[in-house]
Steps between C-alpha positions, in 0.01 A plus 500: 500500500774278619507321833795701616314828415197371712720416793641853491148650481396302800801580699453879422152480641613345830474138433758258624582131456345317794588147397659324205500139372698447184378747239189576689502825713232628728486876547330679791448847618408640836135566522411220250401164628537329159819385337576553141633188328759548220658215291814688429664452166747791471503671164223300340172680408206452734176392326254783483232339716744394771645845521157666533395253759822558711470884468118473601580275800773754600262788466726673246432638155724472193664844470523621147544167340274347230491154356640311794 
């Protein structure tokens, strides 16, 4: 999964950028008291462990994707 795809997935699930400093973006959603930190790198692939950690923190599952 690429960073741009992950951002699209977060935004489709109600997350919005709360604050941004350089390439680091913090996403939040109403009803969640935690922010999701994402070091945005556009079209680069996200390391597998990082991707899983972000999805877990956001309370999302990977939908139909394997090997990311």
